[in-house]
BALOBA-1460 file (C-alpha; in Angstrom, 3 decimals):
// residues 356
<rec num="1" residu="m" x="25.229" y="110.412" z="68.985"/>
<rec num="2" residu="a" x="27.786" y="109.802" z="66.352"/>
<rec num="3" residu="f" x="29.381" y="112.727" z="64.565"/>
<rec num="4" residu="n" x="28.143" y="112.993" z="61.077"/>
<rec num="5" residu="f" x="30.868" y="114.545" z="59.013"/>
<rec num="6" residu="e" x="28.688" y="115.490" z="55.986"/>
<rec num="7" residu="e" x="25.652" y="116.449" z="57.908"/>
<rec num="8" residu="n" x="28.104" y="119.025" z="59.846"/>
<rec num="9" residu="l" x="29.321" y="120.715" z="56.445"/>
<rec num="10" residu="s" x="25.905" y="121.163" z="55.145"/>
<rec num="11" residu="k" x="24.892" y="122.657" z="58.641"/>
<rec num="12" residu="l" x="27.850" y="124.925" z="58.348"/>
<rec num="13" residu="l" x="27.291" y="126.077" z="55.001"/>
<rec num="14" residu="v" x="23.617" y="126.786" z="55.966"/>
<rec num="15" residu="r" x="24.457" y="128.982" z="58.801"/>
<rec num="16" residu="y" x="26.917" y="130.783" z="56.888"/>
<rec num="17" residu="d" x="24.233" y="131.925" z="54.537"/>
<rec num="18" residu="e" x="21.767" y="132.451" z="57.295"/>
<rec num="19" residu="l" x="24.265" y="134.895" z="58.902"/>
<rec num="20" residu="q" x="24.933" y="137.009" z="55.834"/>
<rec num="21" residu="a" x="21.066" y="137.243" z="55.639"/>
<rec num="22" residu="l" x="20.860" y="138.432" z="59.078"/>
<rec num="23" residu="m" x="23.654" y="140.893" z="58.908"/>
<rec num="24" residu="n" x="21.608" y="142.637" z="56.236"/>
<rec num="25" residu="d" x="18.892" y="142.952" z="58.330"/>
<rec num="26" residu="a" x="20.524" y="143.402" z="61.665"/>
<rec num="27" residu="s" x="19.652" y="146.378" z="63.856"/>
<rec num="28" residu="g" x="21.694" y="148.086" z="66.194"/>
<rec num="29" residu="a" x="25.640" y="148.038" z="66.353"/>
<rec num="30" residu="g" x="25.898" y="145.427" z="68.993"/>
<rec num="31" residu="k" x="23.917" y="142.607" z="67.339"/>
<rec num="32" residu="f" x="25.687" y="143.174" z="64.096"/>
<rec num="33" residu="a" x="29.037" y="143.183" z="65.777"/>
<rec num="34" residu="q" x="28.020" y="139.574" z="67.167"/>
<rec num="35" residu="l" x="26.767" y="138.248" z="63.858"/>
<rec num="36" residu="s" x="29.489" y="139.730" z="62.004"/>
<rec num="37" residu="k" x="32.165" y="138.016" z="64.315"/>
<rec num="38" residu="e" x="30.660" y="134.514" z="63.726"/>
<rec num="39" residu="f" x="30.326" y="135.140" z="60.212"/>
<rec num="40" residu="s" x="34.199" y="135.979" z="60.138"/>
<rec num="41" residu="d" x="35.159" y="133.015" z="62.444"/>
<rec num="42" residu="l" x="33.190" y="130.684" z="59.943"/>
<rec num="43" residu="g" x="34.804" y="132.162" z="56.822"/>
<rec num="44" residu="p" x="38.017" y="129.831" z="56.711"/>
<rec num="45" residu="i" x="36.316" y="126.703" z="57.104"/>
<rec num="46" residu="v" x="33.561" y="127.652" z="54.768"/>
<rec num="47" residu="e" x="36.188" y="128.208" z="52.075"/>
<rec num="48" residu="q" x="37.951" y="125.004" z="53.154"/>
<rec num="49" residu="i" x="34.404" y="122.928" z="52.561"/>
<rec num="50" residu="q" x="34.033" y="124.609" z="49.412"/>
<rec num="51" residu="s" x="37.498" y="123.569" z="48.069"/>
<rec num="52" residu="l" x="36.811" y="120.104" z="49.240"/>
<rec num="53" residu="r" x="33.463" y="119.982" z="47.353"/>
<rec num="54" residu="q" x="35.322" y="121.424" z="44.433"/>
<rec num="55" residu="a" x="37.746" y="118.518" z="44.440"/>
<rec num="56" residu="r" x="35.409" y="116.024" z="44.812"/>
<rec num="57" residu="a" x="33.519" y="117.411" z="42.065"/>
<rec num="58" residu="e" x="36.757" y="117.448" z="39.749"/>
<rec num="59" residu="l" x="37.560" y="113.680" z="40.947"/>
<rec num="60" residu="a" x="33.921" y="112.554" z="39.969"/>
<rec num="61" residu="d" x="34.726" y="113.889" z="36.420"/>
<rec num="62" residu="a" x="37.975" y="112.460" z="36.378"/>
<rec num="63" residu="e" x="36.683" y="109.123" z="37.412"/>
<rec num="64" residu="a" x="34.161" y="109.322" z="34.650"/>
<rec num="65" residu="m" x="36.778" y="109.893" z="32.036"/>
<rec num="66" residu="a" x="38.976" y="107.161" z="33.374"/>
<rec num="67" residu="s" x="36.210" y="104.544" z="32.491"/>
<rec num="68" residu="g" x="35.900" y="105.674" z="28.883"/>
<rec num="69" residu="d" x="36.925" y="103.810" z="25.694"/>
<rec num="70" residu="d" x="39.762" y="106.134" z="24.764"/>
<rec num="71" residu="a" x="42.864" y="104.616" z="26.014"/>
<rec num="72" residu="e" x="45.053" y="107.573" z="25.834"/>
<rec num="73" residu="m" x="42.232" y="109.848" z="27.804"/>
<rec num="74" residu="r" x="41.964" y="106.986" z="30.297"/>
<rec num="75" residu="a" x="45.722" y="106.957" z="31.077"/>
<rec num="76" residu="l" x="45.539" y="110.856" z="31.576"/>
<rec num="77" residu="a" x="42.681" y="110.652" z="33.743"/>
<rec num="78" residu="e" x="43.781" y="107.902" z="35.906"/>
<rec num="79" residu="e" x="46.845" y="110.109" z="36.805"/>
<rec num="80" residu="e" x="44.394" y="112.844" z="37.552"/>
<rec num="81" residu="v" x="42.169" y="110.598" z="39.788"/>
<rec num="82" residu="h" x="45.365" y="109.517" z="41.788"/>
<rec num="83" residu="r" x="46.156" y="113.149" z="42.231"/>
<rec num="84" residu="l" x="42.831" y="114.342" z="43.007"/>
<rec num="85" residu="k" x="42.261" y="111.480" z="45.668"/>
<rec num="86" residu="a" x="45.319" y="112.497" z="47.435"/>
<rec num="87" residu="t" x="43.914" y="116.100" z="47.450"/>
<rec num="88" residu="v" x="40.423" y="115.188" z="48.709"/>
<rec num="89" residu="s" x="41.833" y="113.210" z="51.359"/>
<rec num="90" residu="e" x="44.151" y="116.243" z="52.353"/>
<rec num="91" residu="l" x="41.441" y="118.680" z="52.293"/>
<rec num="92" residu="e" x="39.001" y="116.352" z="54.497"/>
<rec num="93" residu="a" x="41.613" y="115.975" z="57.246"/>
<rec num="94" residu="q" x="41.999" y="119.700" z="57.182"/>
<rec num="95" residu="v" x="38.054" y="120.168" z="57.426"/>
<rec num="96" residu="q" x="37.862" y="117.457" z="60.001"/>
<rec num="97" residu="v" x="40.629" y="119.324" z="62.140"/>
<rec num="98" residu="a" x="38.565" y="122.658" z="61.476"/>
<rec num="99" residu="l" x="35.388" y="121.061" z="62.956"/>
<rec num="100" residu="i" x="36.855" y="120.444" z="66.435"/>
<rec num="101" residu="p" x="35.377" y="122.348" z="68.931"/>
<rec num="102" residu="k" x="37.458" y="125.279" z="69.841"/>
<rec num="103" residu="d" x="38.973" y="125.990" z="73.138"/>
<rec num="104" residu="e" x="37.545" y="129.441" z="73.912"/>
<rec num="105" residu="a" x="41.039" y="130.148" z="75.863"/>
<rec num="106" residu="d" x="43.205" y="129.448" z="73.199"/>
<rec num="107" residu="a" x="43.451" y="132.953" z="71.582"/>
<rec num="108" residu="k" x="44.049" y="134.587" z="75.251"/>
<rec num="109" residu="n" x="47.115" y="135.773" z="76.714"/>
<rec num="110" residu="a" x="48.673" y="133.654" z="79.571"/>
<rec num="111" residu="i" x="49.987" y="133.599" z="82.877"/>
<rec num="112" residu="l" x="53.156" y="131.593" z="83.444"/>
<rec num="113" residu="e" x="54.176" y="130.361" z="86.895"/>
<rec num="114" residu="v" x="57.300" y="128.166" z="87.501"/>
<rec num="115" residu="r" x="58.242" y="127.040" z="90.882"/>
<rec num="116" residu="a" x="60.940" y="124.813" z="92.288"/>
<rec num="117" residu="g" x="60.229" y="121.526" z="93.236"/>
<rec num="118" residu="t" x="61.795" y="118.588" z="94.853"/>
<rec num="119" residu="g" x="65.573" y="119.097" z="94.892"/>
<rec num="120" residu="g" x="66.674" y="121.864" z="97.007"/>
<rec num="121" residu="e" x="68.926" y="124.579" z="95.324"/>
<rec num="122" residu="e" x="69.338" y="122.463" z="92.288"/>
<rec num="123" residu="a" x="65.631" y="122.578" z="91.572"/>
<rec num="124" residu="a" x="65.472" y="126.455" z="91.965"/>
<rec num="125" residu="l" x="68.369" y="126.660" z="89.619"/>
<rec num="126" residu="f" x="66.504" y="124.653" z="87.106"/>
<rec num="127" residu="a" x="63.266" y="126.440" z="87.816"/>
<rec num="128" residu="a" x="65.152" y="129.554" z="86.761"/>
<rec num="129" residu="e" x="66.549" y="127.913" z="83.493"/>
<rec num="130" residu="v" x="62.823" y="126.564" z="82.583"/>
<rec num="131" residu="f" x="61.583" y="130.185" z="83.118"/>
<rec num="132" residu="r" x="64.228" y="131.527" z="80.837"/>
<rec num="133" residu="m" x="63.376" y="129.136" z="78.362"/>
<rec num="134" residu="y" x="59.902" y="130.302" z="78.140"/>
<rec num="135" residu="e" x="61.226" y="133.899" z="77.892"/>
<rec num="136" residu="r" x="63.311" y="132.892" z="74.910"/>
<rec num="137" residu="y" x="60.480" y="131.191" z="73.380"/>
<rec num="138" residu="a" x="58.315" y="134.140" z="73.794"/>
<rec num="139" residu="a" x="60.800" y="136.212" z="71.818"/>
<rec num="140" residu="r" x="61.269" y="134.015" z="69.055"/>
<rec num="141" residu="k" x="57.160" y="134.214" z="68.727"/>
<rec num="142" residu="g" x="57.040" y="137.969" z="68.849"/>
<rec num="143" residu="w" x="55.111" y="137.902" z="72.393"/>
<rec num="144" residu="t" x="55.713" y="140.232" z="75.124"/>
<rec num="145" residu="f" x="56.911" y="138.700" z="78.201"/>
<rec num="146" residu="e" x="56.486" y="140.533" z="81.415"/>
<rec num="147" residu="v" x="58.035" y="139.554" z="84.691"/>
<rec num="148" residu="v" x="55.383" y="139.936" z="87.259"/>
<rec num="149" residu="d" x="57.298" y="138.454" z="90.444"/>
<rec num="150" residu="i" x="60.559" y="136.671" z="91.238"/>
<rec num="151" residu="s" x="61.555" y="134.895" z="94.519"/>
<rec num="152" residu="e" x="65.482" y="134.155" z="93.983"/>
<rec num="153" residu="t" x="67.665" y="132.164" z="96.071"/>
<rec num="154" residu="g" x="71.350" y="133.066" z="96.880"/>
<rec num="155" residu="i" x="73.106" y="131.533" z="93.900"/>
<rec num="156" residu="g" x="70.561" y="132.617" z="91.214"/>
<rec num="157" residu="g" x="67.618" y="129.849" z="91.628"/>
<rec num="158" residu="f" x="64.046" y="130.687" z="91.586"/>
<rec num="159" residu="k" x="62.004" y="129.500" z="94.256"/>
<rec num="160" residu="e" x="58.892" y="130.888" z="92.353"/>
<rec num="161" residu="a" x="58.543" y="133.154" z="89.171"/>
<rec num="162" residu="i" x="55.673" y="134.521" z="87.264"/>
<rec num="163" residu="a" x="55.340" y="136.180" z="83.901"/>
<rec num="164" residu="n" x="52.469" y="137.776" z="81.962"/>
<rec num="165" residu="i" x="52.802" y="136.717" z="78.335"/>
<rec num="166" residu="t" x="50.923" y="138.557" z="75.543"/>
<rec num="167" residu="g" x="50.678" y="137.987" z="71.960"/>
<rec num="168" residu="r" x="48.632" y="135.692" z="69.390"/>
<rec num="169" residu="n" x="47.431" y="132.290" z="70.612"/>
<rec num="170" residu="v" x="49.815" y="132.404" z="73.450"/>
<rec num="171" residu="f" x="47.591" y="129.953" z="75.442"/>
<rec num="172" residu="a" x="46.826" y="127.616" z="72.562"/>
<rec num="173" residu="r" x="50.705" y="127.161" z="72.245"/>
<rec num="174" residu="l" x="51.585" y="126.925" z="76.077"/>
<rec num="175" residu="k" x="48.624" y="125.080" z="77.539"/>
<rec num="176" residu="f" x="50.281" y="121.763" z="77.363"/>
<rec num="177" residu="e" x="53.385" y="123.024" z="79.404"/>
<rec num="178" residu="s" x="51.448" y="122.656" z="82.682"/>
<rec num="179" residu="g" x="52.949" y="119.928" z="85.019"/>
<rec num="180" residu="v" x="56.146" y="118.610" z="86.424"/>
<rec num="181" residu="h" x="59.395" y="119.273" z="84.467"/>
<rec num="182" residu="r" x="62.097" y="116.668" z="85.761"/>
<rec num="183" residu="v" x="65.868" y="117.556" z="85.308"/>
<rec num="184" residu="q" x="68.668" y="114.761" z="85.402"/>
<rec num="185" residu="r" x="72.172" y="116.235" z="85.643"/>
<rec num="186" residu="v" x="75.169" y="116.749" z="87.828"/>
<rec num="187" residu="p" x="74.243" y="119.868" z="89.886"/>
<rec num="188" residu="v" x="76.821" y="122.485" z="90.040"/>
<rec num="189" residu="t" x="76.563" y="122.308" z="94.008"/>
<rec num="190" residu="e" x="77.507" y="118.422" z="93.866"/>
<rec num="191" residu="a" x="81.074" y="117.964" z="94.664"/>
<rec num="192" residu="s" x="81.169" y="114.165" z="93.783"/>
<rec num="193" residu="g" x="79.906" y="114.397" z="90.173"/>
<rec num="194" residu="r" x="76.949" y="112.165" z="90.558"/>
<rec num="195" residu="v" x="73.756" y="112.589" z="88.606"/>
<rec num="196" residu="h" x="71.008" y="113.847" z="90.767"/>
<rec num="197" residu="t" x="67.178" y="114.189" z="89.878"/>
<rec num="198" residu="s" x="65.271" y="117.538" z="90.595"/>
<rec num="199" residu="a" x="62.149" y="118.988" z="89.483"/>
<rec num="200" residu="a" x="60.311" y="122.232" z="88.733"/>
<rec num="201" residu="t" x="56.625" y="122.691" z="88.412"/>
<rec num="202" residu="v" x="54.915" y="124.726" z="85.441"/>
<rec num="203" residu="a" x="51.370" y="126.160" z="85.660"/>
<rec num="204" residu="v" x="50.056" y="127.787" z="82.504"/>
<rec num="205" residu="m" x="46.697" y="129.736" z="82.949"/>
<rec num="206" residu="p" x="44.738" y="131.740" z="80.301"/>
<rec num="207" residu="e" x="44.253" y="135.555" z="81.535"/>
<rec num="208" residu="a" x="40.803" y="136.014" z="82.577"/>
<rec num="209" residu="e" x="38.771" y="138.972" z="81.543"/>
<rec num="210" residu="d" x="36.863" y="140.941" z="83.839"/>
<rec num="211" residu="v" x="33.626" y="139.703" z="82.471"/>
<rec num="212" residu="e" x="34.419" y="136.037" z="83.323"/>
<rec num="213" residu="i" x="35.434" y="136.426" z="86.918"/>
<rec num="214" residu="d" x="33.573" y="138.789" z="89.010"/>
<rec num="215" residu="l" x="35.377" y="139.472" z="92.412"/>
<rec num="216" residu="n" x="33.430" y="140.612" z="95.483"/>
<rec num="217" residu="p" x="35.684" y="143.493" z="97.122"/>
<rec num="218" residu="e" x="34.673" y="142.094" z="100.529"/>
<rec num="219" residu="d" x="36.312" y="138.869" z="99.685"/>
<rec num="220" residu="l" x="39.689" y="140.484" z="99.271"/>
<rec num="221" residu="r" x="42.587" y="141.533" z="101.573"/>
<rec num="222" residu="i" x="44.929" y="143.974" z="99.942"/>
<rec num="223" residu="e" x="48.128" y="144.625" z="101.757"/>
<rec num="224" residu="t" x="50.982" y="146.905" z="100.868"/>
<rec num="225" residu="m" x="54.867" y="146.251" z="101.698"/>
<rec num="226" residu="r" x="57.953" y="147.300" z="100.715"/>
<rec num="227" residu="s" x="59.610" y="145.447" z="97.881"/>
<rec num="228" residu="q" x="62.302" y="142.546" z="98.859"/>
<rec num="229" residu="g" x="65.206" y="141.525" z="96.835"/>
<rec num="230" residu="a" x="67.125" y="143.475" z="94.425"/>
<rec num="231" residu="g" x="66.048" y="146.778" z="93.415"/>
<rec num="232" residu="g" x="68.424" y="149.189" z="94.921"/>
<rec num="233" residu="q" x="67.372" y="152.318" z="97.119"/>
<rec num="234" residu="h" x="63.626" y="151.706" z="95.927"/>
<rec num="235" residu="v" x="63.398" y="148.796" z="98.068"/>
<rec num="236" residu="n" x="63.640" y="150.728" z="101.100"/>
<rec num="237" residu="k" x="62.078" y="153.752" z="100.213"/>
<rec num="238" residu="t" x="58.297" y="152.951" z="98.845"/>
<rec num="239" residu="e" x="55.722" y="150.402" z="99.982"/>
<rec num="240" residu="s" x="54.864" y="149.567" z="96.067"/>
<rec num="241" residu="a" x="54.832" y="145.757" z="96.620"/>
<rec num="242" residu="i" x="51.072" y="144.447" z="96.838"/>
<rec num="243" residu="r" x="49.896" y="141.165" z="98.261"/>
<rec num="244" residu="i" x="46.237" y="140.406" z="97.538"/>
<rec num="245" residu="t" x="44.448" y="137.401" z="99.424"/>
<rec num="246" residu="h" x="41.222" y="136.131" z="98.035"/>
<rec num="247" residu="i" x="39.723" y="134.987" z="101.402"/>
<rec num="248" residu="p" x="37.145" y="132.466" z="100.520"/>
<rec num="249" residu="s" x="39.621" y="130.389" z="98.585"/>
<rec num="250" residu="g" x="42.855" y="131.144" z="100.301"/>
<rec num="251" residu="l" x="44.634" y="132.076" z="97.137"/>
<rec num="252" residu="f" x="47.097" y="134.967" z="97.151"/>
<rec num="253" residu="v" x="49.124" y="136.790" z="94.902"/>
<rec num="254" residu="k" x="52.370" y="139.134" z="95.393"/>
<rec num="255" residu="c" x="53.670" y="141.503" z="92.835"/>
<rec num="256" residu="q" x="56.605" y="143.650" z="93.351"/>
<rec num="257" residu="e" x="58.146" y="144.127" z="89.710"/>
<rec num="258" residu="n" x="57.049" y="147.900" z="89.084"/>
<rec num="259" residu="k" x="57.766" y="150.748" z="91.195"/>
<rec num="260" residu="s" x="54.180" y="151.718" z="90.815"/>
<rec num="261" residu="q" x="51.983" y="150.532" z="93.379"/>
<rec num="262" residu="h" x="49.056" y="150.837" z="90.885"/>
<rec num="263" residu="k" x="50.448" y="148.757" z="88.557"/>
<rec num="264" residu="n" x="51.643" y="146.217" z="90.920"/>
<rec num="265" residu="r" x="47.806" y="146.151" z="92.096"/>
<rec num="266" residu="a" x="46.593" y="145.775" z="88.642"/>
<rec num="267" residu="r" x="48.857" y="142.715" z="87.786"/>
<rec num="268" residu="a" x="48.196" y="140.966" z="90.954"/>
<rec num="269" residu="m" x="44.573" y="141.240" z="90.417"/>
<rec num="270" residu="s" x="44.888" y="139.851" z="86.798"/>
<rec num="271" residu="i" x="46.897" y="137.064" z="88.164"/>
<rec num="272" residu="l" x="44.399" y="136.178" z="90.863"/>
<rec num="273" residu="k" x="41.617" y="136.251" z="88.352"/>
<rec num="274" residu="a" x="43.544" y="133.940" z="86.241"/>
<rec num="275" residu="r" x="43.957" y="131.524" z="89.121"/>
<rec num="276" residu="l" x="40.452" y="131.525" z="89.793"/>
<rec num="277" residu="y" x="39.506" y="131.090" z="86.146"/>
<rec num="278" residu="d" x="41.949" y="128.265" z="85.877"/>
<rec num="279" residu="i" x="40.183" y="126.467" z="88.879"/>
<rec num="280" residu="e" x="36.495" y="127.003" z="87.181"/>
<rec num="281" residu="r" x="38.213" y="125.730" z="83.660"/>
<rec num="282" residu="q" x="39.614" y="122.613" z="85.432"/>
<rec num="283" residu="a" x="36.582" y="121.913" z="87.358"/>
<rec num="284" residu="l" x="34.444" y="122.022" z="84.220"/>
<rec num="285" residu="d" x="36.902" y="119.842" z="82.242"/>
<rec num="286" residu="a" x="36.371" y="117.393" z="85.146"/>
<rec num="287" residu="k" x="32.661" y="116.977" z="84.578"/>
<rec num="288" residu="r" x="33.585" y="116.452" z="80.796"/>
<rec num="289" residu="s" x="36.202" y="114.176" z="81.645"/>
<rec num="290" residu="a" x="35.218" y="110.847" z="80.007"/>
<rec num="291" residu="d" x="37.169" y="111.607" z="76.958"/>
<rec num="292" residu="r" x="39.656" y="113.903" z="78.712"/>
<rec num="293" residu="k" x="41.676" y="111.085" z="79.928"/>
<rec num="294" residu="g" x="42.657" y="110.021" z="76.478"/>
<rec num="295" residu="q" x="43.839" y="113.643" z="75.809"/>
<rec num="296" residu="v" x="47.117" y="115.625" z="76.212"/>
<rec num="297" residu="g" x="47.571" y="117.967" z="79.023"/>
<rec num="298" residu="s" x="45.068" y="116.901" z="81.593"/>
<rec num="299" residu="g" x="46.241" y="120.015" z="83.302"/>
<rec num="300" residu="d" x="47.116" y="118.218" z="86.780"/>
<rec num="301" residu="r" x="49.994" y="120.168" z="88.297"/>
<rec num="302" residu="s" x="51.362" y="117.182" z="89.776"/>
<rec num="303" residu="e" x="51.754" y="115.206" z="86.448"/>
<rec num="304" residu="r" x="55.262" y="114.535" z="85.397"/>
<rec num="305" residu="i" x="55.234" y="115.552" z="81.810"/>
<rec num="306" residu="r" x="58.879" y="115.944" z="80.645"/>
<rec num="307" residu="t" x="62.389" y="114.877" z="81.638"/>
<rec num="308" residu="y" x="65.444" y="117.006" z="80.603"/>
<rec num="309" residu="n" x="68.430" y="114.784" z="80.717"/>
<rec num="310" residu="f" x="71.579" y="116.782" z="80.488"/>
<rec num="311" residu="p" x="74.449" y="113.844" z="80.468"/>
<rec num="312" residu="q" x="72.512" y="112.216" z="77.511"/>
<rec num="313" residu="g" x="71.779" y="115.573" z="75.655"/>
<rec num="314" residu="r" x="68.116" y="114.610" z="75.340"/>
<rec num="315" residu="v" x="64.525" y="115.795" z="76.365"/>
<rec num="316" residu="t" x="61.603" y="113.238" z="76.834"/>
<rec num="317" residu="d" x="57.849" y="114.209" z="76.788"/>
<rec num="318" residu="h" x="56.228" y="111.344" z="78.451"/>
<rec num="319" residu="r" x="52.786" y="111.995" z="77.452"/>
<rec num="320" residu="i" x="53.581" y="111.281" z="73.782"/>
<rec num="321" residu="n" x="56.764" y="109.071" z="74.185"/>
<rec num="322" residu="m" x="58.726" y="111.538" z="72.149"/>
<rec num="323" residu="t" x="62.384" y="112.268" z="72.675"/>
<rec num="324" residu="l" x="64.238" y="115.034" z="71.054"/>
<rec num="325" residu="y" x="68.158" y="114.635" z="71.339"/>
<rec num="326" residu="k" x="68.521" y="118.407" z="71.252"/>
<rec num="327" residu="i" x="68.458" y="119.603" z="74.660"/>
<rec num="328" residu="d" x="70.525" y="122.854" z="74.312"/>
<rec num="329" residu="e" x="68.128" y="123.925" z="71.200"/>
<rec num="330" residu="v" x="65.134" y="123.098" z="73.615"/>
<rec num="331" residu="m" x="66.401" y="125.122" z="76.584"/>
<rec num="332" residu="d" x="67.189" y="128.233" z="74.052"/>
<rec num="333" residu="g" x="63.393" y="128.077" z="73.036"/>
<rec num="334" residu="g" x="63.933" y="127.210" z="69.506"/>
<rec num="335" residu="g" x="63.305" y="123.449" z="70.133"/>
<rec num="336" residu="l" x="60.054" y="123.914" z="71.897"/>
<rec num="337" residu="d" x="58.022" y="124.222" z="68.766"/>
<rec num="338" residu="e" x="58.635" y="120.655" z="67.670"/>
<rec num="339" residu="l" x="57.266" y="119.370" z="71.026"/>
<rec num="340" residu="v" x="54.393" y="121.515" z="70.961"/>
<rec num="341" residu="d" x="53.455" y="120.845" z="67.616"/>
<rec num="342" residu="a" x="53.205" y="117.051" z="68.411"/>
<rec num="343" residu="l" x="51.241" y="117.729" z="71.528"/>
<rec num="344" residu="t" x="48.872" y="119.646" z="69.605"/>
<rec num="345" residu="a" x="48.653" y="117.050" z="66.921"/>
<rec num="346" residu="e" x="47.918" y="114.279" z="69.428"/>
<rec num="347" residu="d" x="45.338" y="116.408" z="71.392"/>
<rec num="348" residu="q" x="43.607" y="116.933" z="67.910"/>
<rec num="349" residu="a" x="43.669" y="113.360" z="67.171"/>
<rec num="350" residu="a" x="42.189" y="112.424" z="70.584"/>
<rec num="351" residu="r" x="39.374" y="115.082" z="70.084"/>
<rec num="352" residu="l" x="38.506" y="113.720" z="66.580"/>
<rec num="353" residu="a" x="38.329" y="110.242" z="68.133"/>
<rec num="354" residu="a" x="35.745" y="111.489" z="70.438"/>
<rec num="355" residu="m" x="33.857" y="113.119" z="67.981"/>
<rec num="356" residu="n" x="33.242" y="109.794" z="65.683"/>
C-alpha cells in the first residue's frame, strides 16, 4: 500500500487529540504513564504539522493576493509567495523525516567491540587506534565510555577491546559503524617502508534491557579466574575476572576491568544480553530485508565499510562514496560527525523512498 502523506498527518493529529482525552479519563498510574509517553513522543511532530499547515494557509492567502489587480500589492505578494513556498517545502521535508518509523534501539546505550582483523601486529595496533577514536568521540559527545575488557598485544595493540557507552542517543549515532575498517599505511613494524593493508572489525550493539532478553540460569556457565595483563599485585591476589558462556549459542563474554567480581559479572551479563539481543535484531531485519539492501549499515560484520589511507591523509566510506581529507581529525574523534551525519541522511532517504 502506498504511503499517503496527508492521510498520515491527519491520523497523527486525531491520535494526539484522542490521547489528550484518554489521559484525562485514565485510571491507574501505569495506564496514564503509557498514554503520557505516547502523547509526549507525538508532541514535537504535531508542532511541526501545525507549523506546516499554518505556512500552507499563509501561502494560499499570499497567492490570492498575488492574483489581485493592485500592481504594488501583487509585487509584494509575489515576494511573499516565493518565501513561503521555500518554507513549506522545508517544513514538508522535516515532517516526512519525522514520519519515518523509528528504530526502537536508537535511544539506547551501546556496547562497542573492536577486534584486530587481517594484518597481524599492525591490525592490532590499528584496532587500538580505532577504539581510542571512539573513546575521544564519546568524550566530545559528553557520553560515558567505560572499558569492559581489553586483550593487549606486546607492543600496545589490541586483539580485542570492549566498552560500554552510555549517554543520549548513543546507538543512533554509532549504529552505522559496524563492519570492517581497513587501514593503508606503512606499519611501524615494517623496515622497508612499504604500505600495508590491515583491518579491524567493529561491532556496535544496543544495550539490552532485562525485559528484552530473558536468560535461563541453566543455560549459563559462569567461571571465575584471576585477571590477566596489567593490573599490579591485584592480578595475582583475587579471582575477580568473570567468564560467562551461553551454552545454547556458544557465545561467551569475559570481563576483568573491575577489581569487584560482582561488577565484572554484571558487566559481562550486560554484554552477553546485548549480543543475544543483536542476533535477534539482525534476524528480524533479515525478514524485513526487501528494502534493507538499499539502506546504509546492513549490520554485516564482514562488510568493508571504510578505508583509512594515512599516506594520502584520507578516509573513505564506501557505502556512500564519501571521502574526507582530514584523517587526523577523524582519528581524533572530531571528524566523525561529518561521516555519521551523511550516513544518517542516506539511511533516512532510503527509508523515505521505501515508504512512498
